[in-house]
All heavy atoms as a GROMACS GRO file, in nm:
protein
  615
    1MET      N    1   8.755  12.491  11.079
    1MET     CA    2   8.759  12.348  11.082
    1MET      C    3   8.881  12.294  11.009
    1MET      O    4   8.932  12.190  11.045
    1MET     CB    5   8.633  12.290  11.017
    1MET     CG    6   8.512  12.302  11.100
    1MET     SD    7   8.499  12.150  11.189
    1MET     CE    8   8.334  12.161  11.243
    2GLY      N    9   8.929  12.359  10.909
    2GLY     CA   10   9.041  12.310  10.830
    2GLY      C   11   9.168  12.302  10.914
    2GLY      O   12   9.244  12.206  10.903
    3ALA      N   13   9.193  12.399  11.002
    3ALA     CA   14   9.314  12.399  11.085
    3ALA      C   15   9.309  12.288  11.188
    3ALA      O   16   9.410  12.224  11.216
    3ALA     CB   17   9.330  12.535  11.153
    4GLU      N   18   9.191  12.264  11.245
    4GLU     CA   19   9.177  12.157  11.343
    4GLU      C   20   9.199  12.020  11.280
    4GLU      O   21   9.264  11.934  11.340
    4GLU     CB   22   9.038  12.164  11.407
    4GLU     CG   23   9.019  12.281  11.499
    4GLU     CD   24   8.877  12.287  11.555
    4GLU    OE1   25   8.802  12.188  11.538
    4GLU    OE2   26   8.842  12.389  11.615
    5GLU      N   27   9.149  12.000  11.162
    5GLU     CA   28   9.166  11.872  11.094
    5GLU      C   29   9.314  11.848  11.061
    5GLU      O   30   9.364  11.737  11.076
    5GLU     CB   31   9.082  11.868  10.966
    5GLU     CG   32   8.933  11.855  10.994
    5GLU     CD   33   8.851  11.854  10.866
    5GLU    OE1   34   8.909  11.821  10.760
    5GLU    OE2   35   8.734  11.884  10.875
    6GLU      N   36   9.382  11.953  11.018
    6GLU     CA   37   9.525  11.940  10.987
    6GLU      C   38   9.604  11.905  11.113
    6GLU      O   39   9.695  11.823  11.109
    6GLU     CB   40   9.578  12.069  10.926
    6GLU     CG   41   9.533  12.092  10.783
    6GLU     CD   42   9.589  12.221  10.727
    6GLU    OE1   43   9.699  12.261  10.771
    6GLU    OE2   44   9.523  12.280  10.641
    7GLN      N   45   9.567  11.966  11.225
    7GLN     CA   46   9.637  11.939  11.351
    7GLN      C   47   9.614  11.794  11.393
    7GLN      O   48   9.707  11.726  11.437
    7GLN     CB   49   9.588  12.034  11.459
    7GLN     CG   50   9.666  12.021  11.589
    7GLN     CD   51   9.620  12.121  11.694
    7GLN    OE1   52   9.522  12.190  11.676
    7GLN    NE2   53   9.693  12.125  11.804
    8ARG      N   54   9.491  11.743  11.379
    8ARG     CA   55   9.463  11.605  11.413
    8ARG      C   56   9.541  11.509  11.322
    8ARG      O   57   9.591  11.406  11.367
    8ARG     CB   58   9.312  11.577  11.399
    8ARG     CG   59   9.235  11.623  11.519
    8ARG     CD   60   9.092  11.570  11.512
    8ARG     NE   61   9.006  11.678  11.557
    8ARG     CZ   62   8.893  11.716  11.500
    8ARG    NH1   63   8.849  11.652  11.394
    8ARG    NH2   64   8.823  11.814  11.549
    9MET      N   65   9.551  11.542  11.197
    9MET     CA   66   9.625  11.457  11.102
    9MET      C   67   9.773  11.452  11.142
    9MET      O   68   9.836  11.346  11.136
    9MET     CB   69   9.610  11.510  10.959
    9MET     CG   70   9.469  11.500  10.905
    9MET     SD   71   9.422  11.332  10.870
    9MET     CE   72   9.502  11.311  10.714
   10GLN      N   73   9.829  11.566  11.183
   10GLN     CA   74   9.970  11.570  11.223
   10GLN      C   75   9.992  11.490  11.351
   10GLN      O   76  10.094  11.426  11.368
   10GLN     CB   77  10.016  11.714  11.242
   10GLN     CG   78  10.032  11.788  11.111
   10GLN     CD   79  10.069  11.934  11.132
   10GLN    OE1   80  10.070  11.982  11.245
   10GLN    NE2   81  10.099  12.003  11.024
   11GLU      N   82   9.900  11.494  11.444
   11GLU     CA   83   9.913  11.420  11.569
   11GLU      C   84   9.905  11.269  11.544
   11GLU      O   85   9.970  11.191  11.614
   11GLU     CB   86   9.803  11.461  11.667
   11GLU     CG   87   9.821  11.600  11.723
   11GLU     CD   88   9.703  11.643  11.808
   11GLU    OE1   89   9.606  11.566  11.823
   11GLU    OE2   90   9.707  11.756  11.860
   12ASN      N   91   9.826  11.227  11.447
   12ASN     CA   92   9.809  11.085  11.420
   12ASN      C   93   9.924  11.026  11.339
   12ASN      O   94   9.940  10.905  11.334
   12ASN     CB   95   9.677  11.061  11.346
   12ASN     CG   96   9.558  11.086  11.436
   12ASN    OD1   97   9.570  11.082  11.558
   12ASN    ND2   98   9.443  11.112  11.375
   13GLU      N   99  10.004  11.108  11.274
   13GLU     CA  100  10.114  11.058  11.193
   13GLU      C  101  10.224  10.999  11.281
   13GLU      O  102  10.246  11.044  11.393
   13GLU     CB  103  10.173  11.171  11.108
   13GLU     CG  104  10.086  11.216  10.995
   13GLU     CD  105  10.152  11.325  10.914
   13GLU    OE1  106  10.272  11.348  10.932
   13GLU    OE2  107  10.081  11.387  10.834
   14GLN      N  108  10.290  10.899  11.228
   14GLN     CA  109  10.404  10.840  11.298
   14GLN      C  110  10.521  10.938  11.293
   14GLN      O  111  10.539  11.010  11.194
   14GLN     CB  112  10.445  10.709  11.228
   14GLN     CG  113  10.341  10.601  11.234
   14GLN     CD  114  10.335  10.539  11.372
   14GLN    OE1  115  10.431  10.541  11.446
   14GLN    NE2  116  10.219  10.486  11.406
   15PRO      N  117  10.602  10.941  11.399
   15PRO     CA  118  10.719  11.027  11.393
   15PRO      C  119  10.815  10.976  11.286
   15PRO      O  120  10.826  10.856  11.262
   15PRO     CB  121  10.781  11.016  11.532
   15PRO     CG  122  10.721  10.895  11.592
   15PRO     CD  123  10.590  10.871  11.524
   16THR      N  124  10.882  11.067  11.221
   16THR     CA  125  10.973  11.028  11.114
   16THR      C  126  11.099  10.967  11.172
   16THR      O  127  11.144  11.004  11.280
   16THR     CB  128  11.012  11.149  11.028
   16THR    OG1  129  11.072  11.247  11.111
   16THR    CG2  130  10.890  11.208  10.959
   17ASN      N  131  11.154  10.870  11.103
   17ASN     CA  132  11.278  10.806  11.147
   17ASN      C  133  11.396  10.894  11.112
   17ASN      O  134  11.396  10.961  11.010
   17ASN     CB  135  11.295  10.670  11.079
   17ASN     CG  136  11.192  10.571  11.126
   17ASN    OD1  137  11.138  10.585  11.234
   17ASN    ND2  138  11.164  10.472  11.045
   18ASN      N  139  11.494  10.891  11.198
   18ASN     CA  140  11.617  10.963  11.173
   18ASN      C  141  11.725  10.863  11.136
   18ASN      O  142  11.790  10.808  11.223
   18ASN     CB  143  11.662  11.042  11.297
   18ASN     CG  144  11.609  11.181  11.299
   18ASN    OD1  145  11.560  11.229  11.199
   18ASN    ND2  146  11.620  11.246  11.413
   19PRO      N  147  11.744  10.835  11.010
   19PRO     CA  148  11.848  10.739  10.975
   19PRO      C  149  11.986  10.797  11.006
   19PRO      O  150  12.009  10.917  10.990
   19PRO     CB  151  11.829  10.719  10.824
   19PRO     CG  152  11.759  10.839  10.776
   19PRO     CD  153  11.678  10.890  10.893
   20ILE      N  154  12.074  10.710  11.052
   20ILE     CA  155  12.209  10.756  11.081
   20ILE      C  156  12.303  10.700  10.975
   20ILE      O  157  12.277  10.596  10.914
   20ILE     CB  158  12.256  10.714  11.222
   20ILE    CG1  159  12.258  10.561  11.235
   20ILE    CG2  160  12.168  10.774  11.328
   20ILE    CD1  161  12.323  10.513  11.361
   21THR      N  162  12.412  10.768  10.959
   21THR     CA  163  12.508  10.723  10.859
   21THR      C  164  12.598  10.616  10.920
   21THR      O  165  12.602  10.597  11.042
   21THR     CB  166  12.595  10.839  10.810
   21THR    OG1  167  12.672  10.888  10.920
   21THR    CG2  168  12.509  10.951  10.751
   22GLU      N  169  12.670  10.548  10.835
   22GLU     CA  170  12.760  10.443  10.883
   22GLU      C  171  12.870  10.503  10.970
   22GLU      O  172  12.908  10.444  11.073
   22GLU     CB  173  12.822  10.369  10.764
   22GLU     CG  174  12.908  10.253  10.804
   22GLU     CD  175  12.963  10.177  10.686
   22GLU    OE1  176  12.926  10.207  10.572
   22GLU    OE2  177  13.044  10.087  10.710
   23SER      N  178  12.918  10.619  10.934
   23SER     CA  179  13.025  10.682  11.014
   23SER      C  180  12.973  10.723  11.151
   23SER      O  181  13.045  10.712  11.250
   23SER     CB  182  13.084  10.802  10.940
   23SER     OG  183  12.985  10.900  10.920
   24GLN      N  184  12.849  10.769  11.160
   24GLN     CA  185  12.790  10.803  11.290
   24GLN      C  186  12.777  10.679  11.376
   24GLN      O  187  12.807  10.682  11.496
   24GLN     CB  188  12.653  10.868  11.273
   24GLN     CG  189  12.656  11.007  11.216
   24GLN     CD  190  12.516  11.058  11.186
   24GLN    OE1  191  12.428  10.982  11.146
   24GLN    NE2  192  12.496  11.187  11.205
   25PHE      N  193  12.733  10.568  11.316
   25PHE     CA  194  12.719  10.444  11.391
   25PHE      C  195  12.855  10.396  11.440
   25PHE      O  196  12.869  10.355  11.556
   25PHE     CB  197  12.654  10.336  11.305
   25PHE     CG  198  12.656  10.201  11.369
   25PHE    CD1  199  12.569  10.171  11.471
   25PHE    CD2  200  12.749  10.105  11.330
   25PHE    CE1  201  12.573  10.046  11.533
   25PHE    CE2  202  12.753   9.981  11.390
   25PHE     CZ  203  12.664   9.952  11.492
   26LEU      N  204  12.955  10.398  11.354
   26LEU     CA  205  13.088  10.351  11.392
   26LEU      C  206  13.148  10.438  11.503
   26LEU      O  207  13.213  10.386  11.594
   26LEU     CB  208  13.179  10.346  11.271
   26LEU     CG  209  13.143  10.239  11.168
   26LEU    CD1  210  13.232  10.251  11.046
   26LEU    CD2  211  13.151  10.100  11.227
   27ALA      N  212  13.124  10.568  11.498
   27ALA     CA  213  13.172  10.656  11.604
   27ALA      C  214  13.103  10.623  11.736
   27ALA      O  215  13.168  10.617  11.842
   27ALA     CB  216  13.148  10.802  11.566
   28TRP      N  217  12.972  10.599  11.732
   28TRP     CA  218  12.898  10.562  11.852
   28TRP      C  219  12.948  10.429  11.906
   28TRP      O  220  12.968  10.414  12.027
   28TRP     CB  221  12.749  10.553  11.819
   28TRP     CG  222  12.669  10.488  11.927
   28TRP    CD1  223  12.623  10.546  12.041
   28TRP    CD2  224  12.628  10.350  11.933
   28TRP    NE1  225  12.555  10.453  12.117
   28TRP    CE2  226  12.557  10.333  12.052
   28TRP    CE3  227  12.643  10.242  11.847
   28TRP    CZ2  228  12.502  10.211  12.088
   28TRP    CZ3  229  12.589  10.121  11.884
   28TRP    CH2  230  12.519  10.106  12.003
   29LYS      N  231  12.971  10.332  11.817
   29LYS     CA  232  13.016  10.199  11.858
   29LYS      C  233  13.155  10.207  11.921
   29LYS      O  234  13.180  10.142  12.023
   29LYS     CB  235  13.018  10.107  11.736
   29LYS     CG  236  13.061   9.966  11.764
   29LYS     CD  237  12.959   9.893  11.846
   29LYS     CE  238  12.999   9.747  11.856
   29LYS     NZ  239  12.943   9.683  11.972
   30ARG      N  240  13.246  10.286  11.864
   30ARG     CA  241  13.379  10.303  11.922
   30ARG      C  242  13.370  10.364  12.061
   30ARG      O  243  13.438  10.320  12.154
   30ARG     CB  244  13.467  10.390  11.833
   30ARG     CG  245  13.531  10.316  11.718
   30ARG     CD  246  13.638  10.400  11.652
   30ARG     NE  247  13.586  10.525  11.596
   30ARG     CZ  248  13.535  10.536  11.474
   30ARG    NH1  249  13.529  10.432  11.394
   30ARG    NH2  250  13.490  10.652  11.431
   31GLN      N  251  13.283  10.463  12.077
   31GLN     CA  252  13.267  10.528  12.208
   31GLN      C  253  13.209  10.430  12.309
   31GLN      O  254  13.256  10.422  12.423
   31GLN     CB  255  13.176  10.650  12.195
   31GLN     CG  256  13.153  10.725  12.324
   31GLN     CD  257  13.280  10.788  12.377
   31GLN    OE1  258  13.362  10.836  12.301
   31GLN    NE2  259  13.296  10.790  12.507
   32LYS      N  260  13.111  10.352  12.267
   32LYS     CA  261  13.050  10.253  12.356
   32LYS      C  262  13.151  10.147  12.397
   32LYS      O  263  13.158  10.110  12.515
   32LYS     CB  264  12.930  10.188  12.287
   32LYS     CG  265  12.856  10.091  12.374
   32LYS     CD  266  12.738  10.032  12.301
   32LYS     CE  267  12.672   9.929  12.391
   32LYS     NZ  268  12.570   9.852  12.324
   33ASP      N  269  13.229  10.098  12.302
   33ASP     CA  270  13.331   9.998  12.333
   33ASP      C  271  13.438  10.054  12.426
   33ASP      O  272  13.484   9.985  12.517
   33ASP     CB  273  13.396   9.946  12.205
   33ASP     CG  274  13.301   9.859  12.123
   33ASP    OD1  275  13.198   9.815  12.178
   33ASP    OD2  276  13.331   9.837  12.004
   34ALA      N  277  13.476  10.180  12.406
   34ALA     CA  278  13.575  10.243  12.492
   34ALA      C  279  13.521  10.257  12.634
   34ALA      O  280  13.594  10.231  12.732
   34ALA     CB  281  13.615  10.379  12.437
   35ASP      N  282  13.397  10.296  12.647
   35ASP     CA  283  13.336  10.309  12.780
   35ASP      C  284  13.328  10.174  12.850
   35ASP      O  285  13.357  10.162  12.969
   35ASP     CB  286  13.194  10.369  12.769
   35ASP     CG  287  13.195  10.514  12.727
   35ASP    OD1  288  13.301  10.579  12.734
   35ASP    OD2  289  13.088  10.564  12.686
   36THR      N  290  13.290  10.072  12.775
   36THR     CA  291  13.279   9.937  12.832
   36THR      C  292  13.414   9.886  12.879
   36THR      O  293  13.427   9.833  12.990
   36THR     CB  294  13.219   9.840  12.729
   36THR    OG1  295  13.092   9.889  12.689
   36THR    CG2  296  13.201   9.701  12.787
   37SER      N  297  13.517   9.904  12.796
   37SER     CA  298  13.649   9.856  12.835
   37SER      C  299  13.704   9.936  12.953
   37SER      O  300  13.773   9.880  13.039
   37SER     CB  301  13.745   9.860  12.716
   37SER     OG  302  13.768   9.993  12.676
   38ALA      N  303  13.673  10.064  12.960
   38ALA     CA  304  13.718  10.145  13.074
   38ALA      C  305  13.651  10.098  13.203
   38ALA      O  306  13.716  10.089  13.308
   38ALA     CB  307  13.686  10.293  13.049
   39LYS      N  308  13.523  10.065  13.196
   39LYS     CA  309  13.453  10.014  13.315
   39LYS      C  310  13.510   9.880  13.360
   39LYS      O  311  13.527   9.856  13.479
   39LYS     CB  312  13.303  10.000  13.286
   39LYS     CG  313  13.229  10.131  13.283
   39LYS     CD  314  13.082  10.110  13.255
   39LYS     CE  315  13.008  10.242  13.243
   39LYS     NZ  316  12.866  10.222  13.212
   40LYS      N  317  13.539   9.791  13.263
   40LYS     CA  318  13.596   9.661  13.297
   40LYS      C  319  13.734   9.677  13.359
   40LYS      O  320  13.768   9.607  13.455
   40LYS     CB  321  13.604   9.572  13.173
   40LYS     CG  322  13.471   9.515  13.132
   40LYS     CD  323  13.485   9.423  13.013
   40LYS     CE  324  13.350   9.368  12.970
   40LYS     NZ  325  13.364   9.279  12.854
   41ALA      N  326  13.814   9.767  13.303
   41ALA     CA  327  13.948   9.789  13.356
   41ALA      C  328  13.942   9.845  13.497
   41ALA      O  329  14.022   9.806  13.584
   41ALA     CB  330  14.026   9.883  13.264
   42GLU      N  331  13.849   9.936  13.521
   42GLU     CA  332  13.833   9.994  13.655
   42GLU      C  333  13.790   9.887  13.754
   42GLU      O  334  13.839   9.882  13.868
   42GLU     CB  335  13.732  10.108  13.651
   42GLU     CG  336  13.702  10.170  13.785
   42GLU     CD  337  13.822  10.238  13.850
   42GLU    OE1  338  13.915  10.276  13.778
   42GLU    OE2  339  13.823  10.251  13.974
   43ALA      N  340  13.698   9.800  13.714
   43ALA     CA  341  13.652   9.693  13.802
   43ALA      C  342  13.765   9.596  13.833
   43ALA      O  343  13.781   9.551  13.948
   43ALA     CB  344  13.534   9.620  13.739
   44ALA      N  345  13.846   9.563  13.733
   44ALA     CA  346  13.959   9.473  13.754
   44ALA      C  347  14.063   9.536  13.846
   44ALA      O  348  14.120   9.468  13.933
   44ALA     CB  349  14.022   9.436  13.620
   45ARG      N  350  14.088   9.665  13.827
   45ARG     CA  351  14.184   9.735  13.913
   45ARG      C  352  14.137   9.737  14.058
   45ARG      O  353  14.212   9.708  14.150
   45ARG     CB  354  14.205   9.879  13.863
   45ARG     CG  355  14.312   9.956  13.940
   45ARG     CD  356  14.304  10.104  13.912
   45ARG     NE  357  14.177  10.164  13.948
   45ARG     CZ  358  14.139  10.195  14.071
   45ARG    NH1  359  14.218  10.172  14.173
   45ARG    NH2  360  14.022  10.250  14.094
   46LYS      N  361  14.007   9.766  14.078
   46LYS     CA  362  13.952   9.769  14.213
   46LYS      C  363  13.956   9.631  14.276
   46LYS      O  364  13.989   9.616  14.394
   46LYS     CB  365  13.810   9.822  14.211
   46LYS     CG  366  13.751   9.835  14.351
   46LYS     CD  367  13.622   9.907  14.351
   46LYS     CE  368  13.563   9.929  14.487
   46LYS     NZ  369  13.603   9.841  14.594
   47ARG      N  370  13.925   9.528  14.198
   47ARG     CA  371  13.929   9.390  14.250
   47ARG      C  372  14.072   9.354  14.293
   47ARG      O  373  14.092   9.295  14.398
   47ARG     CB  374  13.879   9.295  14.141
   47ARG     CG  375  13.890   9.150  14.178
   47ARG     CD  376  13.766   9.100  14.246
   47ARG     NE  377  13.778   8.957  14.270
   47ARG     CZ  378  13.720   8.895  14.369
   47ARG    NH1  379  13.641   8.962  14.451
   47ARG    NH2  380  13.736   8.767  14.387
   48ALA      N  381  14.170   9.392  14.211
   48ALA     CA  382  14.310   9.363  14.245
   48ALA      C  383  14.351   9.437  14.373
   48ALA      O  384  14.421   9.381  14.458
   48ALA     CB  385  14.401   9.402  14.130
   49GLU      N  386  14.307   9.560  14.388
   49GLU     CA  387  14.337   9.636  14.510
   49GLU      C  388  14.272   9.571  14.631
   49GLU      O  389  14.334   9.562  14.738
   49GLU     CB  390  14.289   9.780  14.497
   49GLU     CG  391  14.375   9.867  14.408
   49GLU     CD  392  14.320  10.008  14.396
   49GLU    OE1  393  14.216  10.040  14.458
   49GLU    OE2  394  14.382  10.087  14.324
   50ASP      N  395  14.148   9.527  14.616
   50ASP     CA  396  14.078   9.463  14.728
   50ASP      C  397  14.144   9.331  14.766
   50ASP      O  398  14.152   9.297  14.884
   50ASP     CB  399  13.931   9.440  14.693
   50ASP     CG  400  13.852   9.570  14.685
   50ASP    OD1  401  13.902   9.674  14.734
   50ASP    OD2  402  13.740   9.568  14.630
   51ILE      N  403  14.190   9.255  14.667
   51ILE     CA  404  14.259   9.130  14.696
   51ILE      C  405  14.390   9.157  14.769
   51ILE      O  406  14.424   9.091  14.867
   51ILE     CB  407  14.283   9.050  14.567
   51ILE    CG1  408  14.151   8.993  14.517
   51ILE    CG2  409  14.385   8.939  14.588
   51ILE    CD1  410  14.159   8.929  14.380
   52ALA      N  411  14.463   9.258  14.722
   52ALA     CA  412  14.590   9.292  14.787
   52ALA      C  413  14.568   9.339  14.930
   52ALA      O  414  14.649   9.311  15.019
   52ALA     CB  415  14.661   9.400  14.706
   53ALA      N  416  14.457   9.408  14.954
   53ALA     CA  417  14.427   9.456  15.088
   53ALA      C  418  14.367   9.346  15.176
   53ALA      O  419  14.359   9.360  15.298
   53ALA     CB  420  14.329   9.574  15.081
   54GLY      N  421  14.324   9.237  15.115
   54GLY     CA  422  14.266   9.127  15.190
   54GLY      C  423  14.121   9.149  15.228
   54GLY      O  424  14.070   9.083  15.319
   55THR      N  425  14.053   9.239  15.159
   55THR     CA  426  13.914   9.268  15.194
   55THR      C  427  13.815   9.175  15.125
   55THR      O  428  13.700   9.167  15.167
   55THR     CB  429  13.877   9.414  15.161
   55THR    OG1  430  13.901   9.435  15.022
   55THR    CG2  431  13.959   9.510  15.243
   56VAL      N  432  13.858   9.106  15.019
   56VAL     CA  433  13.769   9.012  14.950
   56VAL      C  434  13.840   8.877  14.939
   56VAL      O  435  13.962   8.868  14.942
   56VAL     CB  436  13.730   9.062  14.809
   56VAL    CG1  437  13.648   9.188  14.816
   56VAL    CG2  438  13.850   9.078  14.721
   57GLN      N  439  13.760   8.774  14.925
   57GLN     CA  440  13.814   8.640  14.912
   57GLN      C  441  13.846   8.613  14.765
   57GLN      O  442  13.768   8.649  14.676
   57GLN     CB  443  13.711   8.539  14.961
   57GLN     CG  444  13.763   8.398  14.969
   57GLN     CD  445  13.662   8.306  15.032
   57GLN    OE1  446  13.550   8.346  15.061
   57GLN    NE2  447  13.701   8.182  15.053
   58MET      N  448  13.960   8.549  14.740
   58MET     CA  449  13.999   8.517  14.604
   58MET      C  450  13.922   8.396  14.554
   58MET      O  451  13.890   8.306  14.631
   58MET     CB  452  14.149   8.484  14.599
   58MET     CG  453  14.239   8.602  14.610
   58MET     SD  454  14.409   8.558  14.576
   58MET     CE  455  14.466   8.518  14.739
   59ASN      N  456  13.897   8.395  14.424
   59ASN     CA  457  13.840   8.274  14.364
   59ASN      C  458  13.955   8.182  14.326
   59ASN      O  459  14.073   8.214  14.346
   59ASN     CB  460  13.749   8.309  14.245
   59ASN     CG  461  13.822   8.377  14.131
   59ASN    OD1  462  13.942   8.359  14.112
   59ASN    ND2  463  13.749   8.456  14.054
   60GLY      N  464  13.924   8.065  14.272
   60GLY     CA  465  14.026   7.966  14.242
   60GLY      C  466  14.132   8.014  14.145
   60GLY      O  467  14.251   7.991  14.163
   61ARG      N  468  14.091   8.081  14.040
   61ARG     CA  469  14.186   8.130  13.941
   61ARG      C  470  14.280   8.233  14.002
   61ARG      O  471  14.401   8.230  13.979
   61ARG     CB  472  14.112   8.190  13.821
   61ARG     CG  473  14.208   8.247  13.716
   61ARG     CD  474  14.134   8.308  13.602
   61ARG     NE  475  14.072   8.201  13.526
   61ARG     CZ  476  13.989   8.222  13.424
   61ARG    NH1  477  13.956   8.344  13.389
   61ARG    NH2  478  13.936   8.121  13.359
   62GLU      N  479  14.223   8.326  14.077
   62GLU     CA  480  14.306   8.429  14.140
   62GLU      C  481  14.403   8.367  14.240
   62GLU      O  482  14.518   8.408  14.249
   62GLU     CB  483  14.217   8.534  14.207
   62GLU     CG  484  14.137   8.615  14.109
   62GLU     CD  485  14.021   8.689  14.173
   62GLU    OE1  486  13.979   8.653  14.284
   62GLU    OE2  487  13.972   8.783  14.109
   63LEU      N  488  14.356   8.269  14.315
   63LEU     CA  489  14.443   8.201  14.410
   63LEU      C  490  14.557   8.130  14.338
   63LEU      O  491  14.672   8.137  14.380
   63LEU     CB  492  14.363   8.101  14.494
   63LEU     CG  493  14.437   8.030  14.606
   63LEU    CD1  494  14.488   8.131  14.708
   63LEU    CD2  495  14.347   7.928  14.671
   64PHE      N  496  14.526   8.064  14.226
   64PHE     CA  497  14.629   7.994  14.149
   64PHE      C  498  14.731   8.093  14.093
   64PHE      O  499  14.851   8.065  14.090
   64PHE     CB  500  14.565   7.916  14.035
   64PHE     CG  501  14.663   7.839  13.952
   64PHE    CD1  502  14.719   7.722  13.999
   64PHE    CD2  503  14.700   7.885  13.827
   64PHE    CE1  504  14.810   7.651  13.924
   64PHE    CE2  505  14.791   7.814  13.751
   64PHE     CZ  506  14.845   7.697  13.800
   65LEU      N  507  14.685   8.210  14.050
   65LEU     CA  508  14.778   8.309  13.994
   65LEU      C  509  14.863   8.376  14.101
   65LEU      O  510  14.981   8.405  14.079
   65LEU     CB  511  14.700   8.416  13.916
   65LEU     CG  512  14.635   8.368  13.787
   65LEU    CD1  513  14.550   8.480  13.728
   65LEU    CD2  514  14.739   8.323  13.686
   66HIS      N  515  14.808   8.400  14.219
   66HIS     CA  516  14.879   8.472  14.324
   66HIS      C  517  14.958   8.381  14.417
   66HIS      O  518  15.061   8.420  14.470
   66HIS     CB  519  14.782   8.558  14.406
   66HIS     CG  520  14.723   8.672  14.327
   66HIS    ND1  521  14.795   8.785  14.295
   66HIS    CD2  522  14.601   8.689  14.273
   66HIS    CE1  523  14.718   8.868  14.226
   66HIS    NE2  524  14.600   8.811  14.211
   67GLU      N  525  14.907   8.261  14.440
   67GLU     CA  526  14.973   8.168  14.534
   67GLU      C  527  14.976   8.028  14.473
   67GLU      O  528  14.907   7.937  14.519
   67GLU     CB  529  14.899   8.167  14.667
   67GLU     CG  530  14.896   8.303  14.733
   67GLU     CD  531  14.812   8.306  14.859
   67GLU    OE1  532  14.759   8.200  14.899
   67GLU    OE2  533  14.797   8.414  14.916
   68PRO      N  534  15.058   8.006  14.371
   68PRO     CA  535  15.058   7.875  14.303
   68PRO      C  536  15.111   7.762  14.391
   68PRO      O  537  15.081   7.646  14.365
   68PRO     CB  538  15.148   7.898  14.182
   68PRO     CG  539  15.228   8.017  14.214
   68PRO     CD  540  15.147   8.100  14.308
   69TRP      N  541  15.184   7.792  14.495
   69TRP     CA  542  15.236   7.689  14.584
   69TRP      C  543  15.125   7.612  14.654
   69TRP      O  544  15.143   7.498  14.696
   69TRP     CB  545  15.333   7.748  14.686
   69TRP     CG  546  15.273   7.860  14.765
   69TRP    CD1  547  15.280   7.993  14.739
   69TRP    CD2  548  15.198   7.848  14.887
   69TRP    NE1  549  15.210   8.065  14.834
   69TRP    CE2  550  15.161   7.978  14.925
   69TRP    CE3  551  15.157   7.740  14.965
   69TRP    CZ2  552  15.084   8.003  15.040
   69TRP    CZ3  553  15.082   7.766  15.078
   69TRP    CH2  554  15.046   7.896  15.115
   70VAL      N  555  15.007   7.672  14.665
   70VAL     CA  556  14.893   7.605  14.728
   70VAL      C  557  14.852   7.482  14.647
   70VAL      O  558  14.808   7.381  14.702
   70VAL     CB  559  14.774   7.703  14.741
   70VAL    CG1  560  14.649   7.632  14.790
   70VAL    CG2  561  14.811   7.817  14.835
   71PHE      N  562  14.875   7.486  14.515
   71PHE     CA  563  14.832   7.378  14.427
   71PHE      C  564  14.946   7.282  14.392
   71PHE      O  565  14.934   7.203  14.300
   71PHE     CB  566  14.773   7.437  14.298
   71PHE     CG  567  14.652   7.523  14.324
   71PHE    CD1  568  14.664   7.660  14.338
   71PHE    CD2  569  14.528   7.465  14.338
   71PHE    CE1  570  14.552   7.738  14.363
   71PHE    CE2  571  14.416   7.542  14.362
   71PHE     CZ  572  14.429   7.678  14.376
   72ASP      N  573  15.054   7.287  14.464
   72ASP     CA  574  15.168   7.201  14.437
   72ASP      C  575  15.142   7.061  14.492
   72ASP      O  576  15.132   7.042  14.613
   72ASP     CB  577  15.295   7.260  14.500
   72ASP     CG  578  15.419   7.182  14.465
   72ASP    OD1  579  15.415   7.104  14.368
   72ASP    OD2  580  15.519   7.201  14.535
   73ASN      N  581  15.130   6.964  14.404
   73ASN     CA  582  15.102   6.826  14.445
   73ASN      C  583  15.227   6.739  14.446
   73ASN      O  584  15.217   6.617  14.456
   73ASN     CB  585  14.997   6.763  14.354
   73ASN     CG  586  14.859   6.820  14.376
   73ASN    OD1  587  14.829   6.865  14.487
   73ASN    ND2  588  14.777   6.819  14.274
   74SER      N  589  15.343   6.797  14.436
   74SER     CA  590  15.465   6.717  14.429
   74SER      C  591  15.497   6.652  14.562
   74SER      O  592  15.576   6.558  14.567
   74SER     CB  593  15.580   6.805  14.384
   74SER     OG  594  15.605   6.907  14.480
   75GLN      N  595  15.438   6.695  14.671
   75GLN     CA  596  15.462   6.638  14.802
   75GLN      C  597  15.395   6.503  14.820
   75GLN      O  598  15.429   6.425  14.908
   75GLN     CB  599  15.415   6.732  14.912
   75GLN     CG  600  15.488   6.865  14.912
   75GLN     CD  601  15.426   6.963  15.010
   75GLN    OE1  602  15.332   6.929  15.079
   75GLN    NE2  603  15.480   7.084  15.016
   76TYR      N  604  15.297   6.474  14.738
   76TYR     CA  605  15.217   6.353  14.756
   76TYR      C  606  15.274   6.239  14.680
   76TYR      O  607  15.289   6.204  14.582
   76TYR     CB  608  15.071   6.377  14.720
   76TYR     CG  609  15.011   6.485  14.805
   76TYR    CD1  610  14.981   6.609  14.755
   76TYR    CD2  611  14.984   6.461  14.939
   76TYR    CE1  612  14.924   6.708  14.834
   76TYR    CE2  613  14.928   6.560  15.019
   76TYR     CZ  614  14.898   6.682  14.965
   76TYR     OH  615  14.844   6.777  15.043
   0.00000   0.00000   0.00000
């Protein structure tokens, strides 16, 4: 009975927390930020390629940056 009771006590206990050090957190954060910026850069590169190929429609900002003559009001 003693072994069974000990096993039940161990099952009922909360799992122990694994505290991380500040350097471990900072390393994880740098890696996460690098991954995020790489994904954003890839998405921007693909968007630029699609715009150049004419497969997607430009939004207002992109149109202003690529074809500013469209917004020229000096004729009026």
